[in-house]
TORGU-913097 format. One record per residue (C-alpha): x, y, z; residue in one letter. Coordinates in steps of 0.001 Angstrom, whole numbers, plus 500000, padded with zeros to 6 digits. Example, Ala and Ser with C-alpha at 12.3 -4.5 7.8 and 13.67 -1.06 7.14 Angstrom:
REM residues 2
512300495500507800A
513670498940507140S
//
This chain:
REM residues 321
268608028014053870X
270358027227050582X
272454024233049730X
276146024376050478X
279228022825048913X
279808019169049589X
282462018478052283X
286135018947051427X
287396016180049191X
290956015134048390X
292000014236044869X
292194010448044534X
294907010756041906X
296695013461039943X
298937013295036908X
300424015338034072X
299243014693030540X
301694015315027686X
300075017596025093X
302684017855022375X
306315018776022937X
305627021986024853X
302670021587027223X
301984019292030147X
298447019387031532X
297576018915035204X
294671016481035630X
293030015086038750X
290261012670039641X
288101012400042760X
284757011023043829X
283337007657042817X
285379005867040099X
282170004141038996X
280094007311039147X
278796009666036443X
281799011223034694X
281866015023034880X
284587017394033730X
284984020790035393X
285946023618033008X
287429026646034739X
287113030253033673X
289548032870032522X
291037031992030164X
294105031879032357X
292939031062035872X
292834027434036997X
291091025031039350X
291147024761043136X
290077022310045810X
286573023798046112X
285763022940042507X
285435019272043457X
282769020178045964X
279969021057043527X
279351017350042970X
278078014566045196X
281237012432045522X
279166009264045896X
277473009816042549X
280079011543040400X
283460010677038964X
284956014178039079X
287626015158036547X
289379018503036848X
292195019950034764X
294119023198034488X
294008024483030923X
297217025078028969X
299579027494030700X
297291027763033731X
298075027173037409X
299637023707037727X
299924023047033997X
303311023882032530X
304909026006031216X
302895028554033195X
301717031525031180X
302753029928027883X
300765031203024897X
302408029260022096X
300304026317020926X
297521027640023125X
294191028067021327X
290601027074021968X
291056024189019559X
294124023023021516X
292034022967024702X
289353020875023001X
292061018462021866X
293353018260025450X
289880017378026690X
289725014584024143X
293132013309025270X
291876013225028851X
288643011477027879X
290436008792025918X
293066008339028620X
290321007754031191X
288313005535028803X
285179007621029220X
282505007368026545X
280334010287027609X
280711012909030291X
278773015800031783X
280284019209030976X
280240021693033871X
281630025102032917X
281424028670034146X
282174031930032330X
284927031086029787X
284474027482030905X
280885027656029634X
282138028829026231X
284626025966026190X
281871023497027117X
279742024711024210X
282651024473021790X
283474020941022927X
279815019882022734X
279563021249019182X
282790019496018173X
282243016148019924X
278483015888020570X
278605012098020724X
280693012256023911X
278438014617025902X
275841013346028382X
274679016760029635X
275536020436030166X
275569022652033250X
276611026199032328X
277095029077034752X
277629032769033969X
277724031953030273X
280298033781028155X
279625033496024418X
282862035158023216X
280970037529020911X
282288040963020045X
279451042491022075X
280546040498025123X
284082041858024832X
282800045372024191X
280676045262027346X
283649044330029488X
286428046347027900X
284906049135025808X
281439050438026638X
279141048847029178X
280641047900032519X
282533051194032343X
279217052996032899X
278487050924036008X
281962051241037488X
283278054596036170X
285764055014039024X
287264051548038524X
287277052129034757X
289265055330035121X
291911053409037056X
291935050724034364X
292537053056031430X
294863055415033291X
298042053494032407X
297186053540028678X
297908056745026687X
294812058367025181X
296018057587021642X
295821053833022353X
292484053699024135X
290432052919021044X
291688049335021313X
292423048536024930X
292826044816024273X
295630045495021792X
297196048056024148X
297243045661027075X
298353042761024872X
301403044757023695X
302411045449027270X
301785041926028505X
303705040284025672X
306582042766025484X
310057042472026975X
309807045162029666X
309105043314032919X
308069046433034860X
305578047450032163X
304294043886032043X
303725043748035801X
302036047162035827X
299664046128033039X
298923042779034710X
298082044473038007X
295811047012036288X
293968044430034164X
293554042081037123X
292249044892039339X
289560045824036796X
288508042206036380X
288514041566040129X
286519044679040958X
283779043934038439X
283545040222039155X
283559040521042970X
281454043637043412X
278870041734045480X
281414040217047898X
282708041580051197X
286273042981051260X
287468039924053207X
286186037603050497X
287734039727047756X
291144039647049419X
291013035865049725X
290339035612045989X
293331037741044946X
296298036117043152X
299104034966045441X
301828037030043739X
302625039207040745X
304119036264038826X
300805034397038988X
299030037575037923X
301315038019034917X
300762034421033798X
296990034756034044X
296748038099032239X
299144037011029487X
296804034159028607X
293664036249029035X
294911038992026705X
296208036364024259X
292748034847023939X
290954038191023874X
293226039601021138X
292559036550018978X
288818036692019748X
289065033327021476X
290030031659018196X
286384031560017154X
284498032924014178X
282067035787014931X
279088034532016955X
280266030962016368X
278890029463019566X
275339030670018932X
275423030153015162X
276481026534015629X
273902025766018297X
272325023237015900X
275466021137016362X
274796020707020074X
273609017260021173X
270082016686022413X
271047016208026065X
269843017660029379X
271084021248029716X
270826023577032708X
271835027228032234X
272404029231035426X
273057032969035451X
273142035614038155X
270719038476037621X
273405040818039015X
276246039492036883X
278206042531035647X
280920040551033857X
278801038366031568X
275299039725031124X
272167037569031596X
271312038316027957X
273930035747026937X
272208033000028919X
268839034074027549X
270104034028023951X
271567030561024414X
268390029294026053X
266315030526023089X
268590028501020810X
268135025430023037X
264387025134023630X
264838021997025738X
267211023693028166X
266347024841031672X
267250028501032293X
267605029646035888X
268275033345036457X
269310033756040085X
267881036903041651X
270652037430044205X
273462035944042114X
276412037659040491X
279131036129038345X
281048033986040804X
280267030341041446X
281179030740045116X
278455033258045967X
275865031648048282X
272959031999045848X
275050030560043032X
276333027671045153X
272737026772045996X
271722026858042327X
274748024857041152X
274455022137043799X
270750021858043022X
271643021470039342X
274298018789039855X
271998016821042169X
269160017030039637X
271461016073036796X
272743013049038728X
269175011796039089X
268442012368035374X
271640010760034087X
271375007850036490X
268086006880034868X
269147007721031321X
//
C-alpha cells in the first residue's frame, strides 16, 4: 500500500502581497514555523493552489509556503495578463522570500510549476536548498508542439477533433494564436466558447487515467474561472513562456548543486517523460524516478506515493545538511 497525503491542514496565516500597482498575490503559511522552508509552485500557468497542496509535506518538519501566481485563483485581479511574465513570477517569489526572512527554501513544483522552479533556481541559486520536480515541463517548442500541434492529437484523435472544431481550417496552422485571439478579444460569447474548448482538451488529456467521478471533481467551478485560467494559459503559451528557446536546459549549468528529485509518470500524456530524462542527464547528481502507473497529475495514487516519499526523504537530507 502506497503512502497517502498527510492529514488535512489549515493555513496558519494568509495575506496579500502587493506586487506593483496592479497585482496582489495570495500567500499562505502552514506547518512548523521553525521547519524546513518549502514553496509550492502550482501548474498552469493559470490554475492556482488548493488545500490538498499543503498535504504533500510533513507538517511537523516543514514550513509550508503556498501562493497563487499572478492573476490566478485568489490573487487579484483574476485573469489579468498585464505585468504578468515568468520574470514577474520570479520577482514575486523573491518578495515572498524576503518578507518571510527565509535564506534558502526547497522548491516543489509540478508541470509549469517545475519550469518555474528551474527558472528561479537558475536566477537565484544561492537561495535554493533542494528541488522536487513532478511532471516536468521545459517550455520548449517541442513540448508545445506535442500538446497543441502534433503528438497528443495522435493519442486522442476524437478529443483533438473537438478541440480544433471551433477554429476555421485557415487558422489551424497556429492554434495557440487562434485561441489567444479569441480569449483576448472583446466578444464574451466567443471568449467563453474558446475557454470551454481549450479547457476540455487540457482536462481530457491530463485526466485520462482518472475515473469520471474524479474528473468531474477536478472541473472548474464556473465559466468565469475557466476564462481567467485560459486567458493566462494562452498568454504564456503565445509568448513562449517569456523564455529563450530551450533556455531551461541550456542554462542547467546555472543550477545550484543541491539535492534534486525528478518524478515523472510513465503514462504522462501532457508532458512526456523525455523531458524529465533530458533534465536528469543535465543534472547527473539528480534522482530520476519514472513512475510506472503514474500519469501527469499529482493527485493520482502512484504519484502521491512518489511525492510523499520524496518530501520525507528530502526532509531527512536537509535536516542533516
